[in-house]
matplotlib code that plots the C-alpha trace (Angstrom):
import matplotlib.pyplot as plt

x = [-0.1, 2.8, 4.4, 1.5, 1.2, 5.1, 4.6, 1.6, 3.8, 6.6, 4.2, 2.6, 6.0, 7.1, 3.9, 4.6, 8.2, 7.0, 4.5, 7.1, 9.5, 6.7, 5.8, 9.4, 9.8, 6.6, 7.6, 10.9, 9.4, 6.7, 9.5, 11.4, 8.6, 6.6, 8.6, 7.2, 3.6, 3.7, 5.1, 2.4, -0.3, 1.2, 1.2, -2.5, -3.4, -1.8, -3.5, -7.0, -6.0, -5.4, -8.5, -10.8, -11.5, -12.4, -14.6, -16.4, -16.8, -17.9, -20.2, -22.0, -22.4, -23.9, -26.2, -27.6, -27.7, -29.4, -31.4, -33.3, -34.6, -35.3, -37.8, -40.1, -40.6, -41.9, -44.8, -47.3, -46.6, -47.9, -51.6, -50.3, -48.2, -51.1, -53.5, -50.8, -50.2, -54.0, -54.5, -51.6, -53.0, -56.5, -54.9, -52.7, -55.9, -57.9, -55.3, -55.7, -59.3, -59.0, -59.3, -56.8, -57.7, -56.2, -53.2, -53.0]
y = [0.0, 2.3, 1.6, 2.7, 6.0, 6.5, 5.7, 8.1, 10.8, 10.2, 10.3, 13.5, 15.1, 13.7, 15.2, 18.5, 18.5, 17.7, 20.5, 23.1, 22.0, 22.3, 25.6, 27.0, 25.4, 27.2, 30.5, 30.3, 29.4, 32.1, 34.6, 33.2, 32.9, 36.2, 38.5, 35.9, 35.9, 39.7, 39.6, 37.3, 39.7, 42.6, 40.7, 39.6, 43.2, 44.4, 41.7, 42.5, 46.1, 45.4, 43.2, 45.8, 47.7, 44.3, 43.2, 46.6, 46.3, 42.6, 43.5, 46.4, 44.4, 41.4, 43.7, 45.3, 42.0, 39.9, 43.1, 43.7, 39.9, 40.4, 43.1, 40.5, 39.6, 43.1, 42.6, 41.3, 44.6, 46.8, 46.9, 48.0, 50.6, 51.9, 52.1, 54.2, 56.4, 56.9, 57.7, 60.2, 61.8, 62.1, 63.7, 66.0, 67.1, 68.0, 69.7, 72.7, 73.2, 73.4, 76.7, 77.7, 80.2, 83.6, 84.1, 87.4]
z = [0.0, 0.9, -2.5, -4.4, -2.4, -3.2, -6.8, -7.2, -5.5, -8.0, -10.8, -9.7, -9.3, -12.8, -14.3, -12.5, -14.0, -17.4, -17.4, -16.2, -19.0, -21.6, -20.2, -20.3, -23.9, -25.1, -23.6, -25.4, -28.7, -28.3, -27.9, -30.8, -33.1, -32.2, -35.0, -37.6, -36.3, -36.3, -39.9, -40.9, -39.3, -41.3, -44.5, -43.9, -43.2, -46.6, -48.5, -46.9, -47.8, -51.3, -51.6, -50.2, -53.5, -55.2, -52.3, -52.5, -56.4, -56.3, -53.3, -55.0, -58.2, -56.0, -54.3, -57.6, -59.4, -56.5, -54.9, -58.1, -57.8, -54.0, -55.0, -56.0, -52.4, -51.7, -54.1, -51.4, -49.4, -52.4, -51.2, -47.7, -49.2, -51.3, -48.5, -46.3, -49.5, -49.8, -46.1, -46.3, -49.3, -47.7, -44.5, -46.5, -48.4, -45.5, -43.7, -45.5, -45.0, -41.2, -39.7, -37.2, -34.3, -34.6, -32.1, -30.2]

ax = plt.figure().add_subplot(projection="3d")
ax.plot(x, y, z, "-o")
ax.set_aspect("equal")
plt.show()
């Protein structure tokens, strides 16, 4: 029984030492590889900057091309729009006949 406790203790200490070595190695590699990661970030940003005009042109063309086809889905709203426009026209027509009280 005492041997199992001792083996478990040795295993835990070994895992702690392996974890510490892994953390130290990771920190060293992080410091060594950081300039390359930053350089990759700069190149990715430049690529995005160069691609931005193409994205804008193709996005606008897609919006015009597919937006015209999407107008067919607004057709069921046409009766409601006509009712609202008719009500607005009636309200505007009756607004001028109203008498306003004289202000002192």
